[in-house]
C-alpha positions in Angstrom: -105.5 51.3 49.7 -103.9 51.2 53.1 -100.4 51.8 54.4 -100.8 49.7 57.5 -100.1 46.3 55.6 -96.7 47.7 54.6 -95.9 48.8 58.1 -96.8 45.3 59.4 -94.5 43.6 56.8 -91.6 45.9 57.2 -91.6 45.7 61.0 -91.2 41.9 60.9 -87.7 40.9 62.1 -85.2 40.8 59.2 -87.6 41.6 56.4 -86.2 45.1 55.6 -82.7 43.7 55.3 -83.9 40.8 53.2 -85.7 43.1 50.7 -82.7 45.5 50.5 -80.3 42.6 49.9 -82.7 41.2 47.3 -82.9 44.5 45.5 -79.1 45.0 45.3 -78.3 41.3 44.7 -80.6 41.1 41.6 -78.8 44.0 39.9 -75.8 42.0 38.6 -78.2 39.2 37.5 -80.3 41.6 35.4 -77.1 42.9 33.6 -75.8 39.5 32.6 -77.7 39.0 29.3 -77.0 42.4 27.9 -73.3 42.3 28.7 -72.9 38.8 27.3 -74.5 39.9 24.0 -72.5 43.1 23.7 -69.3 41.3 24.5 -69.9 38.7 21.9 -70.7 41.2 19.2 -68.4 44.1 20.0 -65.3 42.4 21.6 -65.3 39.0 19.9 -66.6 40.4 16.5 -69.3 37.8 16.2 -72.8 38.1 14.6 -75.9 38.9 16.5 -77.1 35.4 15.8 -74.0 34.0 17.5 -74.6 36.3 20.4 -78.1 35.0 20.6 -76.8 31.5 20.9 -74.6 32.5 23.9 -77.7 34.0 25.5 -79.7 30.9 24.7 -77.0 28.7 26.3 -77.1 30.7 29.5 -80.9 30.7 29.5 -81.1 26.9 29.1 -78.6 26.5 31.9 -80.7 28.8 34.2 -83.9 27.0 33.3 -82.4 23.6 34.2 -80.5 24.8 37.3 -83.2 26.8 39.0 -85.3 23.8 40.5 -82.1 21.9 41.2 -80.6 24.7 43.4 -84.0 25.1 45.0 -84.1 21.5 46.0 -80.6 21.7 47.5 -81.7 24.8 49.5 -84.7 22.7 50.9 -82.3 20.0 52.0 -79.1 21.9 53.0 -80.2 25.5 53.6 -79.1 28.8 52.0 -75.5 29.0 52.9 -74.0 25.9 51.1 -75.8 26.7 47.9 -74.8 30.4 48.1 -71.1 29.6 48.5 -71.0 27.2 45.5 -73.0 29.4 43.2 -71.3 32.7 44.3 -67.8 31.3 43.6 -69.0 29.8 40.3 -70.3 33.2 39.2 -67.3 35.1 40.3 -64.9 32.8 38.5 -66.9 32.9 35.3 -67.3 36.6 35.1 -63.7 37.6 35.9 -62.4 35.2 33.2 -65.1 35.2 30.6 -63.5 38.1 28.7 -60.5 35.9 27.8 -62.6 33.0 26.5 -62.8 32.2 22.8 -66.3 32.0 21.4 -66.7 28.2 21.5 -65.6 28.1 25.1 -67.9 31.1 26.0 -70.8 29.3 24.3 -70.4 26.2 26.5 -69.4 27.8 29.8 -72.3 30.3 29.5 -74.6 27.3 29.9 -72.6 25.9 32.8 -72.7 29.3 34.4 -76.4 29.5 34.0 -76.8 26.1 35.6 -74.9 27.5 38.7 -76.6 30.9 38.8 -76.8 32.5 42.2 -80.5 31.8 43.1 -81.3 35.3 44.3 -84.9 35.4 43.0 -85.9 32.1 44.5 -84.1 32.5 47.8 -85.6 35.9 48.5 -89.1 34.8 47.8 -88.7 31.5 49.7 -87.3 33.2 52.7 -89.8 36.1 52.5 -92.6 33.5 52.7 -91.0 32.1 55.9 -90.4 35.4 57.6 -93.8 37.1 56.9 -97.1 35.8 58.4 -99.3 34.1 55.9 -102.0 36.8 56.1 -99.3 39.4 54.9 -97.8 37.3 52.1 -99.6 39.3 49.3 -98.1 42.6 50.6 -94.7 41.0 51.1 -94.6 39.7 47.6 -95.8 43.0 46.3 -92.8 44.7 47.9 -90.6 42.0 46.3 -92.1 42.6 42.9 -91.4 46.3 43.2 -87.8 45.6 44.2 -87.5 43.3 41.2 -88.8 46.0 39.0 -86.3 48.5 40.3 -83.4 46.1 39.8 -84.4 45.6 36.1 -84.6 49.4 35.8 -81.0 49.8 37.1 -79.1 46.7 35.9 -79.4 46.8 32.1 -79.0 50.6 32.0 -75.8 50.5 34.1 -74.5 47.6 32.0 -75.1 49.4 28.7 -73.5 52.6 30.0 -70.5 50.6 31.4 -69.8 48.7 28.2 -70.1 51.9 26.1 -68.0 54.1 28.4 -65.4 51.5 29.4 -65.4 48.0 27.9 -67.2 44.7 28.1 -64.2 43.3 30.0 -64.6 45.9 32.8 -68.4 45.3 32.8 -67.8 41.6 33.2 -65.4 42.1 36.1 -67.9 44.4 37.8 -70.6 41.8 37.4 -68.3 39.2 39.0 -67.6 41.4 42.0 -71.3 42.2 42.2 -72.1 38.5 42.4 -69.4 38.0 45.0 -70.8 40.8 47.2 -74.3 39.6 46.7 -73.4 36.1 47.8 -71.5 37.3 50.8 -74.5 39.5 51.8 -76.8 36.5 51.6 -74.3 34.3 53.4 -74.1 36.8 56.3 -77.9 37.3 56.3 -78.6 33.6 56.3 -82.4 34.1 56.1 -84.6 31.2 57.3 -86.3 29.1 54.6 -89.0 28.0 57.0 -90.7 29.7 60.0 -90.6 28.2 63.5 -94.2 27.0 63.1 -93.4 25.4 59.8 -90.4 23.6 61.2 -92.5 22.3 64.1 -95.2 21.0 61.9 -92.9 19.1 59.5 -92.8 15.3 59.9 -89.7 14.6 57.9 -91.6 12.4 55.5 -90.9 12.6 51.8 -93.6 14.5 49.8 -94.1 12.9 46.4 -93.9 15.3 43.5 -97.2 14.1 42.1 -98.9 15.3 45.3 -98.0 19.0 44.8 -97.1 19.3 41.0 -100.8 19.3 40.1 -102.6 20.7 37.0 -103.7 23.7 39.0 -100.2 24.5 40.1 -98.9 23.9 36.6 -101.5 26.4 35.4 -100.2 29.1 37.8 -96.6 28.4 36.6 -97.7 28.7 33.0 -99.3 32.0 33.9 -96.0 33.2 35.2 -94.4 32.1 32.0 -97.1 33.9 30.0 -96.6 37.1 31.9 -92.9 37.1 31.2 -93.6 36.4 27.5 -95.9 39.4 27.2 -93.6 41.7 29.1 -90.4 40.7 27.2 -92.2 40.9 23.8 -93.5 44.4 24.8 -90.0 45.4 25.8 -88.7 44.3 22.4 -91.6 46.0 20.6 -90.8 49.3 22.4 -87.2 49.2 21.3 -88.1 48.3 17.7 -90.8 51.0 17.5 -88.6 53.8 18.7 -85.7 52.7 16.5 -88.0 52.6 13.5 -89.2 56.1 14.2 -85.7 57.5 14.7 -86.2 58.1 18.4 -83.6 55.6 19.7 -82.5 58.1 22.4 -85.9 57.9 24.1 -85.8 54.1 24.6 -84.5 54.4 28.2 -87.0 57.1 29.3 -90.0 55.2 27.7 -89.1 51.9 29.4 -88.4 53.7 32.7 -91.9 55.3 32.6 -93.4 51.9 31.9 -91.5 50.4 34.8 -92.5 53.3 37.1 -96.1 52.7 36.3 -95.5 49.1 37.4 -94.1 50.3 40.7 -97.2 52.4 41.3 -99.4 49.5 40.5 -97.5 47.2 42.8 -97.7 49.6 45.6 -101.4 50.1 45.3 -102.0 46.3 45.0 -100.0 45.5 48.1 -102.1 47.9 50.2 -105.5 46.5 49.0 -107.6 44.4 51.4 -108.1 41.5 48.9 -106.3 39.5 46.3 -107.2 39.0 42.6 -106.9 36.0 40.3 -103.6 35.9 38.5 -105.4 34.7 35.4 -107.7 37.7 35.4 -104.9 40.1 36.0 -102.7 38.7 33.2 -105.7 38.6 30.8 -106.3 42.3 31.6 -102.6 43.2 31.1 -102.6 41.3 27.8 -105.8 43.0 26.6 -104.3 46.4 27.4 -101.1 45.6 25.5 -102.9 44.8 22.2 -103.8 48.4 21.2 -100.5 50.0 22.2 -99.0 49.7 18.7 -101.9 51.7 17.2 -100.7 54.8 19.0 -98.9 57.3 16.8 -97.6 60.9 17.2 -94.2 60.3 19.0 -92.6 58.7 21.9 -94.7 60.6 24.5 -97.9 59.0 23.2 -96.2 55.6 23.4 -95.4 56.4 27.1 -99.1 57.2 27.8 -100.3 54.1 26.0 -98.0 51.8 28.1 -99.2 53.1 31.5 -102.4 51.1 31.7 -100.7 47.8 31.1 -97.7 48.9 33.1 -99.9 49.4 36.2 -100.7 45.6 36.2 -97.1 44.3 35.7 -95.9 44.1 39.4 -99.4 43.2 40.7 -99.6 40.3 38.2 -96.2 39.1 39.2 -97.0 39.4 42.9 -100.3 37.5 42.5 -98.6 34.7 40.6 -95.8 34.3 43.2 -98.3 34.4 46.0 -100.4 31.6 44.5 -97.3 29.5 43.8 -96.2 29.9 47.4 -99.7 29.1 48.7 -99.7 25.8 47.0 -96.0 24.8 47.8 -95.5 22.4 50.7 -93.0 24.1 53.0 -90.6 21.1 52.8 -90.2 21.6 49.0 -90.8 25.4 48.8 -87.3 26.0 47.3 -87.8 23.5 44.6 -91.3 24.9 43.7 -89.9 28.5 43.6 -87.0 27.2 41.5 -89.5 25.6 39.1 -91.4 28.9 39.0 -88.1 30.5 38.0 -87.7 27.9 35.2 -91.2 28.8 33.8 -90.3 32.5 33.9 -87.1 31.8 32.0 -89.0 29.9 29.4 -91.4 32.8 28.9 -88.5 35.2 28.4 -86.7 32.8 26.0 -89.7 32.2 23.8 -90.6 35.9 23.5 -87.5 36.9 21.7 -87.9 34.8 18.5 -91.7 35.2 18.3 -91.6 39.0 18.8 -88.7 39.2 16.4 -90.5 37.3 13.7 -93.6 39.6 14.1 -91.4 42.7 14.0 -89.6 41.5 10.8 -92.7 40.3 9.1 -95.4 42.8 10.0 -93.6 45.7 11.7 -92.9 46.8 15.3 -96.4 48.1 16.0 -97.9 44.6 15.4 -95.6 43.1 18.0 -97.7 44.7 20.8 -100.8 43.2 19.4 -99.2 39.8 18.9 -97.9 39.7 22.4 -101.2 40.6 23.9 -103.3 38.3 21.7 -100.9 35.3 22.5 -101.2 36.2 26.2 -105.0 36.2 26.0 -105.0 32.9 24.1 -102.9 31.2 26.7 -105.2 32.5 29.5 -108.3 31.3 27.7 -106.7 27.8 27.3 -105.7 27.7 30.9 -109.0 29.0 32.4 -111.0 25.6 32.2 -108.1 23.8 34.0 -108.1 26.5 36.6 -111.8 26.3 37.3 -112.1 22.5 37.3 -108.8 21.2 38.8 -108.9 20.9 42.6 -106.4 22.8 44.7 -103.3 20.9 45.8 -103.7 19.0 49.1 -100.6 19.9 51.2 -100.2 17.1 53.8 
């Protein structure tokens, strides 16, 4: 592993600011699901099933809205989309506390549709600001920043709701989205490099030309990765609750995330890339035996480290491949579609992992997540090998 690739990326004009804004701007986003759930249950007095429906409504909205906002960014640039989505988020989160359940259920979906596209914008602009030969390192840094935001956001949200109230937490999220949007507006990062702009002809690129079986396979791998990680997250919580070690949920997940940061740092400094299919297959295989570990929370921490080391590298490899096969004129739409697939993976993981936990016990949820991940990779491998790469003209 070398440090030089990181130095080259971080000395590119504007990249440090972009990554810092990306880290901070993602934190409100990562807190939204938990705050919506806790507000519905604790403040509105609804059931966990009804809270799940609110989360599902928001998830469906985000899945539908992500490629749409990406397409608008391709055509209009970052600022117009940021203004509209920033204001939509701020208005929703500062008023959501007063909504009755039926209105919250509907408007959560509308809010998801108009989600501030932080994840897609940062990756799209990073691809434009970093030379192609340094994309792998740049996306590794982005994956590490994403991991850090997921470590901070939900933990702060849970503490805020417990110590203050869901109303206060919602207001803080609204202000967070407003500040995030203003930072992105002020930064106004380019969505295409000067060379990419010069090479564009202005001709419409048919979707069938770039939305190929090979690209769909990579998108499906991103969805599979999110499925395995989300199911593992739920299995950790269920395992520690079942053993009476609820207080160690935060530390165990933090150590798991820390191992992902280490893996991402090492991967970004390597001299070569690896197939996202192979990395996700390895991560899934290492997840299968985690549930067999007994003896306390500390053994669970150790068992999670091997798969954790591959989390950020797998995400980075997937994003890098999606970017590689995205025509620059529709890069925002492709990154938005990538976000949709990630959302689908997260959404599917909840009910499947929950069913395994309820039917067979928490320890089997690790095995189930890993085996399903391996099955999807095995099904996708023939398509990956045989399908030609997209022709970007």
